[in-house]
N, C-alpha and C positions, 0 to 999 in steps of 0.2 A: 233439569238439574237445579238443585237449590242454588240461591245466589251466593251463599258462603259455604266454604268447605268446613264441615263439622265431623271430624274423624270419629268422635265417640258414638255418633249415630249409625255409622256404617260398619265399624270394625267388629263388634259383637255379632251383628246380624250376619255378616258374611262368613265369619268363622263357623257359626252354628250351621249355616247352610252347607259349607264345604264338608264339615264332619258328618252331617246327616246324609249327604250324598256319597259318602265314602270316597272322596276325591283323593285321599292320601295313600290309598292302598296301591301296591305294585300293579303296574299295568304297562301295556305297550309291548311291541315285538322287538324293540331294540335291545342292545346288549345290556346286561344288568349293571346297575350302579347303586351301591349301598353305602350307607354311613350308619355307624352305631353311635348313638348319643353317649357321651361320657355320663354315666348314670348319676344324676344328682342325688344327694342324700334325701331319704324319705322325710327327714325332719326339716329339710331346708326350705328356704324361700328364695325367690329370684333376686339375685344381686347383679351388679353391673357386669361382672365377669361372665356370669351365665348369659345375660342378655346379649353381650358382645359375641360370645362363642356361638350361641344358638342362631343369631342373625347370620353369621357366616355359613353355618351348616344349612340353614333353610335356603339361603341364596343359592348354594351349590345344588341342593336337591331340586328346587323349583326350576333352575336353569336346565339341569340334565333331564328332568321330566319333560320340559318343553322341547328338548332336543330329541325326544322319542325314546330315551332309555327306559328300561324297566327298573324303576327306582324304588328303593326301600330305605326309609329313614326309621330305624328301629328305636322305639321308646322303651325306657325302663328306669327304675330307681334302685338305689343301693340301700341295703338295710341299715347301714351306718351304725355299727355295733355300739361304740361308746356313746355317741350322741343320742341315739334313741333310748338306750338304757338309762342314761342320766335324765332325759326328759321325763320318762315314765316314772322313774324313781321320785323325782321332785313332785310330779303330779300326785303320786300315791301318798307322799308325805303331807302335802298341802291339803288333800281332800280327806284322807283317812288316818293321818298321823302314823302310818306304818312304813316299814322298810320292806325291801324285797325278801329279806330273810324271814320276816314275820309271815309272809305268804308262802314261801317255798318256791322252788324253781318252776314247777309246772304252772302253778296259779299265777305267778308273776308273768310268765310268758303269755298266758292267756290275756293278761292286762295289756301287754305290748301289742298283741294282735288286735285287740279291741281298739286301742288307740290308733293303730294303723288304718283300720277300717273307717274310723270316724274322722280323723284329722291328718292322715298321712298323704293327702293328695294336693296340698296347697301349691306346691311348685309346678305340678302338672297343669293346674288351672292357669297359673301365671304364664306357662309356656304357650298356652292357647292365646293369651292376650298379646304375646309377641308375634303371633301369626305362624307359629311353628307347624309345618305340614307333616307331622309325625303320623305314622300308621298306628293309631290308637287301638285298633283291633288286635294288635300283636303286643300289647304292653306287657313287659316282664318285670319281675322283682327278684332280687338276688336271694330271696328266701322262699320263692315259690317252689312248688313240688318238682317241676322239671329241672329247675336250676339246682335244687338240693341233690337230686340224683346225679347231676354232672359233677358237682363238687365232691361227693362221696367217691365217685368213680375215679377221679383224678387223684385224690388222696391215697386210695387203696393201691392203685397202680404204681404210683411213685414210691410208696412204702415197700411194695413187693420187689421193686427194682433197687432198693437200698438208697433211694434218693430223698426219702424223708426219714428222719431219725429224731429221737428225743435225747436231749442232753442238758447239762447245766452250763449256762453261758451268761455272759454279762449283757444286760439289756437296759434300754431306757425304762425305768420303773416309775410309775405314778403312785406315790404313797397314799394319795386320797382315794383314787379309784381302784387301787390294788390290782393293777394290770400292767403288763408290758405295753408300750406304745411304739409306733413307728417314728422315724425321724421327721416325717411330714407333720406329725401331731405335736412336735416339739417347737415351741416358739422361743427363739433366742432373743433376749432383751438386753440392750445396753444398760449398764448401771455403774455407779461408783461403788467399788468394793474395797476390801482390805487384803493386804498381802502380809501374812505373819512370817517373820524370819525367826526360826528356832535353832537353838544349839543342840546337836545330837552328840552326846559324849562318845568318844572312841573307847573301845574295849581293850583289855589286856595291856594297858599302859601305852598304847600307840599314840603318836603325835604327828601333826602335819609338819611339812618342811620348815614352817616358820614357828614351830614349837607349840602350837595350840593343841589342846586335848579334846577338841570337838570339831565337827563339821557344821556349817550353817546351811540349813535347807529352808526353802520358803514355800508357802502353800496358801491357797485361798480357802481351803477346807480343813482346818485343824482337826476336826472330829474324825477324819479318816486316818489320823496318826495311829489309832488303835489297831489298824489292819496292815500297817507297813510290813513289808517283807524284805526290804533292802534300801540302800541308797546308791544311786547311779552317778558316775562321773564319766566324762567323755574319755575314750581311750587315747585321745591325742592331748589330753590336758596334763602337762608335766607336773603341775602343782600337786596332783593326787596320785601319780603313777605308783608311788611306793605303798599306797594304802589299799590298792585293789587286791581283793582276797582277804582283807582283814575285816573286823566287825565293829558294829555300832551297838551300844547298849541302849535300846529303845526306851526313851523316857516314859514314865508313868506305867509302862507295861512290864519292863524288865526283860523283854525278849531280845536275844542276840540276833542281829540281822546283818547280812554281808554287805560289803562295799563292792559294787560290780562296775565293770567298764561297759558302757553302752552309748551308741550314737544319739540316743534320745536326749542325753544331757547336753545342754547348750553351754559351751565354755564362756560365752559372752553375756550370759544372762545370770544376774545375781552372783552367787558364789560359785556357780557351775556345778553344784550338787543338787540332785533331785531325789526326793523321797518316792519310793515305788510302792503303790497300793493296788495290786493287780485285781482285787475283787471289787474295787470301787472307782475305777477310772479306766476308760477305754484305751488310752495311750499306755498306761501302766500295765494293762492286761497284755498288750503286745510285748512290752519289755519283759514281763514275767514269763511269757512263753519262751522268749529267746534265752532267758537266764535260768529256766527250769525251776522257777519258784513255786511254792504252794499258793493256794488261794485262800485268804482269810477273810471271811464275811463277818462283819461286826454289827450289822443292822438287821432289824426285823423288817417285815413288809410294810410296817407303819413308819419306817425310817427312825426307829428308836434303837438305842444301844442295847445289844443283847446281853443276857447274863453271862453267857460264855460264847466264844466264837464258833462258827462253823468253818471247818478246814477241809479243803478238797485238793486233790491233785488236778493237773491241767485237763484231765479227761472227765472231771466232775465227780470222781469217786471219793467218798469220805475217807479221812485219814484219822481214825480214832486214837492212834498212838501219839499224835501231836498234842502239845500243850495248848489247850483252847481257853485258858483262863484270861479274863479281862478284869480291869479294876472295877470293883463293885460300886465305887462312888458314882459311876456313870450309868450303871445298869438301869434301863427303863427310861432314861432321859431322851426327849426329842433331840434330833441331831443338832438343832440350832442352840438348844439349851446346853447340850453337851459341848458344843463349840465354845460357849462362853466360859464354862467351868474349866475346860482343858486349857484355854488360853490363860486363865487366872492361875491355874496350878503350875503351868510352865513358867509363868512370871515369878511365882513364889519360889520356885526352885532356882531362879536366876538363869533360866534357859530361854527367855524371850529376848532376842537380840534387838529387834525393832519391829514397828508396825508401819506399813507403807500403804498409802491410799492410791488405788489404781482404778483405771477404767477397764471394765471387762464385760463379758456377756454371761448371762445366767440362763439356763434352759428351764422353761416353764411348760407344763402341760396345757395345751390350748383349750382343753375342755375343763379341767379342774382348777387351773390357775395355780397349782402347787409346783414347787421346784422339783424338777425331775432328778431322780437319784440313779446313777449306774448301779445295778444290783445283780448279784448272782442268783438266778432262779432256774427251775426246771422248765424248759420250753421245747416246743417242736420246731424243727428246722428243715428247710429244703437245701440239699447240697446242690449248688447251682453251677459248678464248674462245667459239667458235661452238657447242661442246658444252655449255658452262655455261648459256647463255641458256635453252634449253628445260628444262634441269634445274631452274633457278630458278623458271620459270613453273609447272612441275608441282606445286611445293609452294605457290606463291602462289595457284593456282586451286583447291587442295584435292584434286587427283588423288592426291597423297601427303599424308598427315597424320602429324605427329609427336605422340607421346604420351610425356611431357607436351609441350604445345604450345610451351613456352618454348624448346625445343631447335631450333625453326625459326629463331630469331634467331641461334643459333650457326652453323647451316647457311648462312643468308644471308650472314652476316659473312664467312665464308670463301669462299663461292662468288663473291661480288662483288669479291673481291680476289685472284682465282685466278692463280697463276703456272703457266707451262707445266710439264708433268709429266715428270720424268726417269724413263724406263721401262727403262733398260738397267742390267745388273749384270755385273760382271767375274767371273763364275763359270762353272763347267762344268755344274752341275746346274740344269736349268730348261729353259724353252722357248727354244731357240736362235733368235736373230733371223734371220728369213728374208731375208737380204740378202747379196749376193755382190759381190766387188770384182775388177776386172781389174788388171793390173800398174800401170796409170796411176792407180789409186785411184778410178775411177768406180764408182758404186753402182748395183746392179741388184736391185730388190726383187720377189720372186715366191714362190710356194708351194714351189718346188723349183728346183734348178739347171736342169733341162730346161725348165721353164716360163720361167725367166729368159732362157735362150738364145732361145727362140721369141718371147717378148714383146718383147725388145730387138733381135732379128735379129742375134745374135752368131754369128760363125763358130765352127766346131768347134775351131779351133786357138787360140782366145782362152782363156787360162787364167783360171779363176775360183776364188776362195777365199771360203768362207762366213765371215761375221762371227763372231768368237770369243765375243761377249757373249751373255748370255741376258736374257730379259725379267724385270723385277721381278714378284714373285709377286702384287702388288696388281693388275697388269695382267690376269693370267689370272683371278684371283678376282673382278675387276670384271665378268666375264661370267657369274658364277655362276648367276644365276636362270634364264637362258635356255640356256646351254651345257649345263647338267646335263640339260635336257629334250630334247636332241638337235639344237639349232640348230647349223649352218645348215640342216639338213633340217627340213621342215615336218611335224613328227611329231604324232601324236594327243596325246601328253603335253603338248607345247608349246601346242596348241590348248586343252587342257582346264585345265591348271594355271597358265597364265601370263596375266596378271600374278599373282604370288603374293599371298597375303592379308596377311601381316604379316612384318616382319623384327624379330627380337628381338636387340638389340645394346647394347653399352656406349657411353657418350657419347665415349669416347676414340678411337673409330675412325669417327666420323661423317665426318671429312675424308678419311681414308685409304681407306675402303671404301664406306661408304654413298653418299657423293657420287659416287664414281667408278662405282659400279653404276648409279646413276640416269642419269649421262651416257651411259655405254656402252649401256645397255639401250634408252634412248629412241632413240639413234642407229641401232641395228641391228634393233630390233623395232618401233619406233614406239609402244611401250607403256611404261608405268612398270614397274619391276621388282617393286614391292610397293605395296599401297594404304595400309598403315600401318607406321610405324616406332615400335616400342615401345622406349624408351630406359630401361634400368635403371641403377642405381648400381653402384659397385664394392663388393666384399666386403672389409671391413676387419676388423682384429682387435678384441679386447675394448676396447682403448684408443682405437680409431678410427684406428689407423695402417694404412697400406697394407701388405698382406702381400707380402713380398719375401724372397728368399734372403739379400740383403745385410743385412736387418734381423733375420733369424733368427726370424721369427714366422709361417712358412708352416704351414698346416694341410693335411693330406691328407684329403679327404672320405671315402676308403675306410677310413681309420683310425677315423673317427667312426662309420662304419657297422658295421665288424667289431669294433671295440674294439682296445685295445693295452695291453700290460703294460709300464709305464714302470719299475717297480721292478727288473725283470730285464733291461730293454732288449731284450726279445724281441719280434720281429715275429711276431704270431700267424699271419699268412697264409703266411709262408715258413719260419718256424722259425729264421730267421737272427738273429744279434745286430744290434741297431740302433745307429746312430751316436749317441753321447751328445748331440750337438747337436740331434738330432731331438726328444729328450725336452725339452730346454731350449726349443726352438721352440714345442712344444705348450703348455708352461707359460706362455711369454711371450704367446702369441696368445690364451690363454683366461683370463689373470689367475689361474690356479690352478696349484699345483704338481703335483697329481695323483700323490701318492706311490705309489699302487697302480695307476695307469693309468686309461685311459678304458674304461668298460663298453661293450659292444656296444649300439648304438642302433637299428640297422636303417635301411634306405633310406627307408622311409615317414616315420619321425620326422625324418630330416634334410631330406627334401623339404618336409615341413610347416613346419619351422623356416624354411627359405628363403622359402617363400610368405608366412609370417606377417610377415617382415621386408621384403617387396617393396612398399614404398610407392613411388609413382611418382617415378622419377628420383633418389631420394635414395640416398646411399651406405648400405651395410648394415653395421652393427656386429654382427659375429657374437657370439651370446650362448649360451654352453654351458648356462646355466640354462634357456633356452627349449628347447634340444635335450633336456635331461632332462625338461622338462615335457611335451614332445610324445611322448617315449617312454612316459611315464605315460598320455598320452592314448590311444596305441595299446593299452596294457594295459587301459585303461578300456573301450574299444570291444570288445576281445576278451572281457573278463569279462562285459560286458553281453550279448554275443551268446551266451555259454555259458548265461547265465540264461534267455534267450529260448528257446534250443534245449531246455533241460531241461524247460521248461514247455509247449513247443509240439510237439516231435517226437512223432509217433505219437499226437497228440491231435486232437480235433475243433476246427479253427481257423475254422470257419464260412466256408470258401472257397466262392464261388459263391452264398452266401446273404446277400443284402443286407439281410435283415430282422433280423439279430442285434441284440441289445440292447447299446448303447454306453453306458458309464458317463460321468459328467462328465469324468473323467480321460482317457478314450478320445477324447471329442470335443475336449477341450482340446489334447492332443498332436497330433492330426490337424490342428487349426487352426494350431498353432505350426509344424508341418511346412510348411504352405503358405507361410507368411510366410518361413521359412528358405529354401525353394526359390527364392522370388522374390528374396530378398536375395543369395544366392550367384550366381544367374544374372546379375543386374544387375551385381554386382561384377566377375565374370569378363568380361562384355561391355565394361566400362570399364577393364579391365586393373588393377583394384584387387584384386590377389591377397591382400593383407593383410586387406582387408575380407571377402573370400570365406572365407578360412580362419578368421577371427574369428567370423563368423556361424555357420559350421558347428560350430566348437568349442563355442561357447556353447550351441547347441541340443543337441548330443550330450551334453556333460558336465553342464550345468546343468539342462536341461529333461528330456531323455530318461532319462539315467542317474540323476541325483540325485533327480529327482522322479517321473517317470512310472513307472519300474521299481518304486519304493517304493509308489506309489499302486496298482500292479497287484496287489501282494501281498494286500491285504485281500479282493480279489475272488477271486483264484486259490486262495488258501490257506483260504478260508472254506468249510467243508463245507456250510454252509447257503445259500451263494450260489446264485442261479438258474443253470441250465445255460446259458441264452441270454446271461447276463451274462458267464460265463466264456468262452464262444465269442467274444463280442465283444471281450473283452480280449485273448485269444490272437491273434485276427485282427489287432487293432491293433498288438500287440507285433511281430508278424512283418512286417506291411506297412510299418510305419514304419521298422523296422530295415532292411528291404530297400531302401527309398527312401534311407535314410541312406547305405548302402553305395554306391549309384549316385551320390549327390551327392559322396561323398568320393573316389570312384574316380580321377578325374583328378589329384587331389592325392596320394592314397595308394594306388597301384595294387595292391600286393602283398597287404596285409592284407585289402583289400576283396574281392579275387578269392577268397582263401582262405575267408573267412567266407561270401561270397555263394554259393559252391558248396554249402554246407550249408543256407543259409536259403532260397535260390531255389526248391527243390522244394516246401517247405512253403508258400511264398507263391504257388505255381502259376506260377512264372516260368521253370522249367527242368526238364529230365527227371531230373537228378540223376546222369547218367553222365559229366559233365564235358565233353560235346560243345559246350555253349554257354559263352560267356564274358561276364563282366559288361561288358567293354569294348564289346560289341556291343549292349548293352541300351539302351533309350531313356532319354534324359536326363529326370529328373523335372521336370514342369511344374506350377507352382502352379495349383490350382483354386480360384478365389475363392469359389465356392459352398460350399466346405468350411471357410471361415473363420468361426469361431463366437465372436464377441466376448463374448457372454454367458458362455460356458464359460471364456473367458480371464479375465474379471473374477471369476468364482466361484473359480477355482483360485488366483488371486492373493490373494483373501481367505483361502482355506484355507492357503496358504503363509504368509501373514502371521500367522495364529493359531499355526500350528505353530512358526514361528520365534520368536514371542513366548514361548511356553512354553519353548523351548530356551534362550532368553536368560535367562529367570528361573532355570532350572536352573543355568546357568553362573555367574550373578551370586551366587546363594545357595548355591553349592557343593553342590547336591543331586545325588545319584547318578543317572546316566543311566537306570538300569533301574527306579528308584523310580516306582510308579504314582501319579499325581497326580489330585486333584480340581480341576476348573477351572470358574470362573464367568465368564460373559460378560455385560457390562452396558453401559448408555449408548449402545447402537447403535440401528440403525433396524429396521423390520420386515423389511427385506431381510436384515439380518444374522441376525435370529432365524430366518428361513426357511432361510438357508444352514446354520445350526447344525443344524436338524432334518434337512436333506438329507445332511449329511456327518458324522454321528456316527461311522460306521464308519471313515472315513479318519482323522478326528481321533484316535480312540481308539488305532488301530494305530500311526500315525506319530509321535504326540506321547507315546505310552505313558501314557494317561490311564485312571484308574479310573472317572471320571464326568465328564460335561460337562452344564452346565445354564445356563439363562438366568435372570438376576437382574433382576426388574422394578424394584426400588427399590435404587439404589446405596447409599443410606444404611444398608441392612441388611447390607452386606458385612462379613464378619469381617476381622481384620487380615490383609492379603494383600500379596504382591509383585505389582506391576502393570506391564503393558506396554500400549501403545496400538496399535491397528490402525485407522487412520483415526480416526473419532469414537468407536469402540468401545474399551472397556477389557477386557483379559484379566487375570483375577485368579486367583492361586494362593494359597489360604489357607495360612498358615505354621504353624498350630498343629501341634506335634509333628513338624514337618519338619526343623527345625534347632535347634541349641543356640545361642540368641541370644548369650549372653555369650562363649562360645567363639569364635564367628564374629567378633564385634566385636574380641576380643583378637587373632585372626589378622590381621584387616585393619589393626589399629593397628600391628602388627609390620611388615607389608608397607609401610605408609606411612612408618614410621621409616626403613626400609631405602632407600626411594625418596628420602626427603629428604636422606640422606647422599650418595647418588649425584648428586643435583641440585646440592648444595652444592659437590661436587668439581669439576664442570664449570663452575659459575658462577665459582669461584675461578680456574680456568685462563683463562677468558675475560676476567676482570678484570685479569689480569696483562699489563701493557703490553709487557713484553719478549716474551712469547709471541705477542701480536698482531703485533708488529713483525717478528719473525723467522720465524714459521711461514708456509709457503706459503698463499696465499689459499684454495685448495681444502681444506686441512686445517682452517683456521679455520671455513669454511662447514660442514664436516662436524661440527665440535664444536657449532656453533649448532643444526644440525638434530638432533643427538643430544639437546641440551637441550630442544628443543621436544617431542621424542618422550617424554622423561622426564616433562615437565610434564603432557602429555596423559594418560600412564599414571597419574600421581598423581591427576588429576581424576577418572578412572574409579574408582579405589579409594575416593576420598572419596564419590562418589555411591553406591557400593555400601554403604559404612558408614552413610551417612545413611538409606538405604532400610531397612537392618536395624535401626538404632536406632529408627526410627519404628514398627516392628512392635509 
């Protein structure tokens, strides 16, 4: 093995080998275990959330594969309707100066497929960099031929059952992209806005109880005034009880609108009067339904004021008899320009009561960046009530379990208040809705035009036009678990791997994806899509902020793997100059400036960092310190393996000979290994990846490397040691390391494969020609018969004595290499026996000249003392230190510490500092003072010890 661990040299090599050897395909005779990857957008690139989620899934798959399960991790990407269409449109504009309309639908879609073939695989290549053991031979795409067939089948069946319908409803409308979008694609941003308070004149000479001839309503969107259908007051508001049923003369428009009683009006907010605009506000739409109002749409799809309004009843049917006139002064104006004009005109009429500055949120399209407008449009919907009931029952009866369980409450809350699902999008890229229209507007739903003609007995001369809309990507991804396995065909894969075992997802898409998969899968397969939903938190930056481009704190996981040079702004992977804002983002996200850049850490260190942070359901605050620490952990494992190989390769390791002599240390580390195997297995089964990684880390670093390797040296390096003892220690070194590698493999696949290929032949686990892989080896299973509690107690005693001697060295400032005489006293007969049995270990590890038992503690010379249980460890101080010089040094250190303490105490006693400084700064100073006082107490104790000698 190389002297230094260089992950970049082994990771690409091993992944290519695994993929070439088809290691990720389902195999094994055990029970099936399957995970469907949440399909990343085909336009996407790997971000921290992907890397975190994929690490968890790969850990589960590799673990279950080693347990002998027949595992499938299904790969696939989502066609990402809006994102992909926008990307190709921008590319078309930049390269050819054309729009999609210049090309036409078919030619534009050819361009999208061309882009997909050339550039649509970036994220799948990045998944390989993360070590994801996905079955690439089964890669799916939500627009591939088989998936298209499944989507059509589901749409037609739901329509035939009356569960899909077309109607005019209020949706989130993007005026730039000209499409409806889902709530998940709406980004609510906090802002400083304005609240305009307008006077609405009462009609027919009516007045309020205090004699006013108007009501005051307030709005953040004055432009929607043109579509008002009423003013609501709370039914319990005595101020307006006499006005309910009377009318308002709507300013600027002249329309008479009623005053209605509705709980939506908040008596304690403003005047208690609320304008109702059902066609332009989701809450008002619900009020309009309760009050049987008409729907008055005043905006075009560009969010400009219409020449005349569109008026519909609550079923979306046009009402041509209604007065649709609008003030021509605003016709054609953009909504925000119209807002300015309307406010000015209301002010000129004396109807502007006041303008209030408020903090509110504004919805933006996450793709277009435009303000989203609630708009009445013709859309396709899924009636979800009958689909929701079995989906709720599946979680209630335990067929599907959420981990952590509290997310079931979030699921139930949404499912029990479910609204019909808008599934259409006004795009060209996507699954085109399989519906056709005749010239009269009649709808014919079928899998093809030919089928539509046959199904509805249409004559050949009836012209049919297919619906221009496509389906929401959540509709197609809702079929993910079963359509990827070949449904509607009854394939062997569907029989074997469905229902899937676990879904790994973030809480933010429980509504959008998880719930819809459950509804759709139960409807079309009669099975749940997955048995467990493991919900993880979001990855946040070092300050706990959500990572986003707008915040400028996004980290690229590949940068953390490969390293990056910030001082030159040079991207190591491409050799290109980096944008300065990227360097700022890295610094912001990690709380560090990194003047010389980020060192390469490798994939395994990054994966282990993610797993160590993966507490159930909690958000993850990414910690560069942990990443550095786990890179050191990889180095530790590498160096430990080199030590084992140097002492075991081409040596007699006692393989096949169970009669070899095992030392106390050998029996102890084997015992601790059993406990670790049990802990890691239990933690993985409970989705406690943090506990699994912690248990393994502590065993490898603290037990195997820091103690056992050192305890092996007195045996291996002692020329007088018995051959059987050396064979036993070599065998233990190798077998425990090989088991460690298998335990670590699901979490750290690359380094474990590289080392295992060298260790496995010595352990009798492989031929050494590379034809076997660690990923196909059996998962280590704890053997309770090998747990040796006595050896564990004996080693803890030994560690206690060694640490006591080391503490005395540190406290008394004795050179590490100085050989010491040590006395043990006041202990039990068991302690005396342990001393006799472990002279060799104590002498080597504690660097002792002699160790002996002192029967009479009163006969002890002046010594530094440490306790190990009831026993005392004595190091006679004669000739070891210059007492006066050491006392002088400690006095000087105490004086220095006293000055530091006085400075902080003075700052904390300053009332001005306490009043002005942020609370976290004050707490930081208090913590610093506590640390200083604790450090002073340690110095005082050391001085008292030496003074007493």
